C-alpha positions as CSV (number, residue, x, y, z in Angstrom):
1,M,0.0,0.4,-0.2
2,S,1.3,3.5,-1.1
3,R,1.8,5.8,1.6
4,K,-0.6,8.5,2.3
5,L,0.4,12.1,1.2
6,V,-0.2,14.8,3.6
7,L,0.4,18.8,3.2
8,V,0.0,20.6,6.0
9,T,0.5,24.9,6.7
10,G,1.8,26.7,9.5
11,C,4.5,24.6,10.1
12,S,6.9,27.0,11.9
13,D,8.8,25.6,15.4
14,G,6.5,25.0,18.4
15,G,3.4,25.6,16.0
16,L,0.7,23.1,16.0
17,G,1.4,22.7,12.3
18,S,4.8,21.1,13.3
19,A,3.9,18.4,15.4
20,L,1.0,17.0,13.5
21,A,3.7,17.1,10.6
22,I,5.8,14.9,12.9
23,A,2.7,12.5,13.6
24,F,1.9,12.1,10.3
25,Q,5.2,11.0,9.7
26,K,5.7,8.8,12.4
27,A,2.1,7.0,11.2
28,G,3.8,6.5,8.1
29,C,2.8,9.4,5.7
30,R,5.1,11.3,3.4
31,V,4.6,14.7,4.4
32,F,5.1,18.1,2.8
33,A,5.6,20.9,5.3
34,T,5.0,24.7,4.9
35,A,5.5,27.8,6.1
36,R,6.6,31.3,4.9
37,N,9.9,31.0,6.0
38,P,12.4,27.9,6.0
39,A,14.6,29.1,8.4
40,K,11.6,29.0,10.8
41,M,11.9,25.2,10.2
42,S,14.7,23.8,12.0
43,E,12.0,21.0,13.8
44,M,10.9,19.6,10.2
45,K,14.7,19.7,9.0
46,A,16.0,17.7,11.7
47,S,12.8,14.8,11.7
48,G,13.6,14.5,7.6
49,I,10.2,15.7,6.6
50,E,10.2,17.2,3.1
51,I,9.8,21.5,3.5
52,L,8.6,23.5,1.2
53,V,7.8,27.7,1.0
54,L,3.9,28.7,1.5
55,D,2.6,31.9,2.5
56,V,-1.1,31.5,2.5
57,T,-2.0,35.0,2.2
58,S,-0.2,35.0,-1.4
59,L,-2.0,33.4,-4.4
60,D,1.8,33.4,-6.2
61,S,2.6,31.4,-3.5
62,I,0.2,29.4,-3.6
63,K,0.2,28.5,-7.1
64,S,4.2,27.9,-6.6
65,C,3.8,25.3,-4.2
66,A,0.9,23.6,-5.5
67,D,3.1,23.2,-8.3
68,E,5.6,21.5,-6.5
69,V,4.0,19.6,-5.1
70,R,2.3,18.3,-8.2
71,K,6.2,17.3,-9.1
72,L,6.9,15.9,-6.2
73,A,3.9,13.6,-5.7
74,D,3.2,12.4,-9.1
75,G,0.0,15.1,-9.7
76,T,-1.9,14.0,-6.7
77,L,-2.4,14.9,-2.7
78,D,-4.3,12.8,-0.6
79,V,-4.6,15.1,2.8
80,L,-4.2,19.3,3.3
81,V,-4.4,20.2,6.7
82,N,-5.5,24.0,6.8
83,N,-3.5,24.5,9.6
84,A,-1.7,27.8,9.3
85,G,-3.2,31.3,11.7
86,R,-2.2,33.6,14.1
87,G,-4.2,35.3,16.8
88,Y,-5.3,38.9,18.0
89,S,-6.7,40.0,21.2
90,M,-8.5,43.0,21.6
91,P,-11.7,44.1,23.9
92,I,-14.8,45.1,20.6
93,C,-14.7,48.3,21.4
94,D,-11.2,49.1,20.4
95,V,-10.3,47.1,17.5
96,K,-8.7,48.5,14.6
97,L,-10.4,47.6,11.3
98,E,-7.0,47.2,9.5
99,E,-6.0,44.6,12.2
100,M,-9.2,42.5,11.7
101,R,-8.6,42.7,8.0
102,R,-5.0,41.3,8.6
103,L,-6.7,38.8,10.4
104,F,-8.9,37.4,8.4
105,E,-6.9,37.6,5.6
106,T,-4.5,34.9,7.2
107,N,-7.1,33.3,9.1
108,L,-10.3,32.7,6.7
109,Y,-9.4,33.7,3.3
110,P,-6.6,31.2,2.6
111,I,-9.1,28.0,3.8
112,V,-10.9,29.1,0.4
113,T,-7.6,30.0,-1.6
114,V,-5.1,27.4,-0.6
115,T,-7.6,24.6,-1.0
116,Q,-8.5,25.6,-4.1
117,G,-4.9,25.9,-5.4
118,F,-4.7,21.9,-4.0
119,L,-7.9,20.9,-5.1
120,P,-7.1,19.6,-8.4
121,L,-4.2,17.3,-6.8
122,L,-7.0,15.6,-3.8
123,L,-9.6,15.1,-6.7
124,K,-7.0,12.5,-7.7
125,A,-6.5,11.0,-5.0
126,K,-6.7,7.4,-4.4
127,G,-9.8,6.7,-2.1
128,G,-10.6,10.0,-2.0
129,G,-8.9,13.2,-0.8
130,L,-9.2,14.7,3.1
131,I,-9.0,18.6,3.9
132,V,-8.7,19.6,7.1
133,N,-9.6,22.8,8.9
134,N,-8.3,24.1,12.2
135,T,-11.1,26.2,13.6
136,S,-10.5,25.6,17.3
137,V,-13.0,25.5,20.3
138,C,-13.1,29.4,19.7
139,S,-15.2,28.8,16.9
140,V,-18.1,27.9,19.6
141,L,-17.0,29.9,22.3
142,G,-17.6,33.7,22.8
143,V,-14.1,33.7,24.5
144,P,-14.0,37.7,25.9
145,M,-11.2,40.0,24.6
146,E,-11.1,37.7,21.6
147,G,-13.7,38.4,19.8
148,I,-12.6,39.1,16.1
149,Y,-10.4,35.6,16.7
150,N,-13.7,34.0,17.9
151,A,-15.3,35.4,14.7
152,S,-12.9,34.4,12.2
153,K,-12.8,31.0,13.3
154,G,-16.9,30.6,13.8
155,A,-16.3,31.6,9.9
156,V,-14.3,29.1,9.2
157,A,-16.0,26.4,10.9
158,L,-19.5,27.4,9.1
159,L,-17.0,27.3,5.6
160,S,-16.3,23.9,6.6
161,E,-19.6,22.5,6.9
162,T,-20.5,24.4,3.3
163,M,-17.2,22.5,1.6
164,R,-18.5,19.5,3.2
165,I,-21.4,19.2,1.7
166,E,-20.4,20.4,-1.7
167,M,-16.6,18.3,-1.5
168,A,-18.5,15.3,-0.7
169,T,-19.9,14.8,-4.3
170,F,-16.2,14.5,-5.6
171,N,-15.2,12.0,-2.6
172,I,-13.4,14.4,-0.5
173,K,-13.9,14.2,3.1
174,V,-13.8,17.8,5.8
175,V,-12.8,17.6,8.9
176,D,-13.7,20.4,11.1
177,M,-10.4,20.6,14.2
178,K,-11.7,22.2,17.2
179,T,-8.9,22.2,18.9
180,G,-8.8,23.1,22.7
181,A,-6.1,24.3,25.0
182,V,-2.8,23.2,23.5
183,E,1.3,23.8,23.8
184,S,2.2,26.0,20.8
185,R,3.8,29.3,20.1
186,I,0.8,31.3,18.8
187,D,1.5,33.7,21.4
188,E,4.2,34.4,19.1
189,N,1.6,34.7,16.2
190,Q,0.2,37.3,17.6
191,I,-0.8,40.9,15.9
192,L,1.9,43.4,17.9
193,G,2.5,46.7,17.8
194,P,0.8,49.9,18.7
195,D,-2.6,49.0,17.7
196,S,-2.4,46.0,19.6
197,L,-2.5,47.7,22.7
198,V,-5.5,48.6,24.9
199,P,-5.4,52.3,24.5
200,E,-5.5,54.2,27.8
201,S,-9.3,55.6,26.8
202,S,-10.7,51.9,26.2
203,L,-14.0,51.1,28.4
204,F,-11.4,48.5,30.3
205,S,-8.5,50.9,30.8
206,A,-8.6,50.1,34.6
207,G,-7.2,46.5,33.3
208,R,-5.1,47.5,30.8
209,D,-1.7,46.7,31.6
210,A,-2.9,43.1,32.8
211,L,-4.7,42.8,29.6
212,N,-1.3,43.7,27.6
213,A,0.2,41.6,29.4
214,A,-1.9,38.8,28.4
215,F,-2.0,39.8,25.0
216,S,1.6,39.6,24.3
217,G,1.4,35.9,26.0
218,D,3.7,37.3,29.0
219,A,0.2,36.3,31.3
220,L,0.8,32.7,29.9
221,K,3.9,31.4,29.5
222,D,3.9,28.6,31.8
223,G,0.9,26.7,29.6
224,D,0.4,24.0,32.8
225,E,-3.0,23.5,31.7
226,R,-2.3,23.0,27.5
227,M,-1.9,19.9,26.4
228,P,1.7,18.9,25.4
229,R,1.7,19.6,21.1
230,H,3.1,16.4,20.6
231,Q,0.6,14.1,22.6
232,W,-2.6,16.4,20.9
233,A,-0.7,15.7,17.4
234,K,-0.5,12.3,18.1
235,T,-4.3,12.0,19.0
236,V,-5.3,14.0,16.2
237,V,-3.5,12.2,13.8
238,S,-4.7,9.0,14.6
239,R,-8.6,9.7,14.1
240,L,-7.6,11.7,11.2
241,L,-6.5,8.6,9.8
242,K,-9.5,6.1,10.2
243,R,-11.7,5.3,7.1
244,N,-14.3,7.8,8.3
245,P,-12.8,10.6,10.3
246,P,-14.9,12.7,12.2
247,L,-16.4,15.7,11.4
248,H,-16.2,17.7,14.2
249,L,-12.6,16.6,15.6
250,W,-12.7,17.8,19.2
251,A,-9.1,17.4,21.1
252,G,-6.7,19.7,23.4
253,T,-7.5,20.9,27.0
254,Y,-11.0,22.0,27.9
255,S,-12.1,20.7,24.6
256,A,-14.6,17.9,25.6
257,L,-16.0,20.5,28.8
258,I,-16.0,23.1,25.9
259,W,-18.1,20.4,23.9
260,I,-20.8,19.4,26.8
261,V,-21.1,23.2,28.1
262,T,-22.2,24.4,25.0
263,R,-24.3,21.7,24.3
264,L,-26.3,21.7,27.5
265,L,-25.5,24.9,30.3
266,P,-28.1,27.8,29.4
267,V,-26.4,30.5,27.2
268,G,-26.8,33.1,30.0
269,A,-25.5,31.3,33.0
270,F,-22.5,30.3,30.6
271,N,-21.9,34.5,29.9
272,S,-22.5,35.0,33.3
273,Y,-19.7,32.5,34.0
274,L,-17.0,33.7,31.7
275,R,-18.1,37.3,33.2
276,R,-16.8,36.3,36.2
277,K,-13.6,34.2,35.1
278,Y,-12.4,37.2,33.2
279,E,-13.4,39.3,36.5
280,F,-14.7,42.5,34.7
281,P,-15.9,44.6,37.3
282,K,-11.7,44.5,37.6
283,L,-11.2,45.5,34.2
284,V,-13.3,48.3,34.0
285,G,-12.6,49.5,37.5
286,D,-13.7,53.5,38.3
287,A,-13.2,54.8,34.8
288,P,-15.0,58.1,34.4
289,K,-18.2,57.6,32.6
290,T,-16.8,60.4,30.1
291,V,-14.0,57.7,28.8
292,R,-16.7,55.2,28.6
293,Q,-18.7,57.3,26.2
294,G,-16.1,58.9,24.4
295,C,-14.1,55.5,23.5
296,L,-16.9,53.6,21.2
297,G,-16.2,53.9,17.7
298,E,-12.6,54.6,18.4
299,G,-11.3,51.2,17.2
300,L,-12.2,52.1,13.5
């Protein structure tokens, strides 16, 4: 039996993509690991995995990579894992339109453009192809301060549902990978800079320092509650390679709990829990009423 041919996007060192690539390789697959910068793929080099350059936001890069895979894999591809993405944390009232646009250009648009680029190869997969979209549990969970990120992942989740129906006609399966808390370097892929900081005029100015520290990843370095990424990847790959992989693949810390809570707990009760957990009274503090009124709409 020939080895399955797998391409994974977003395989920079320390991320979920590199862990997935290694897990697929250990499962006996031939893997093409991709990222924008090959210099940040030392894990892939050390594992002997084939490395290709792919900037998922560039149509030219997508075409070039697809052409190269076509030559290397005799015109076929069994599995495409759309994993590349980035984060952006900010209260909704302070979101900058340009940052929101950049996030969607990385997290959402490539689900369409990368899939289109590699679809001719997936159509030739023996036994049918497989498309895997990493949406994360944030696609169903309104995590405070992550509204734009949640929205990008929610859009990918709904896109995956539609894609599954359309692609079934061509014997291509689509999996929505709802990832929970897993060790990774996603904090290093945050949109950073002056526009990534909560402004002094924010409704949440009382918690500005704490929020900015959290958004930069400084408050999340220990990762004690996150599943080790290689453990997560091994679990995920074993399920993806089944004859009939799950339509929604929940894996990672808290993923099972979130699956249960979002189905059984009343929305209002869960909203109240999140408000308490994120200590909103402390984040708002005693900000003057004029500040609260004046900041709305400033993000645009």
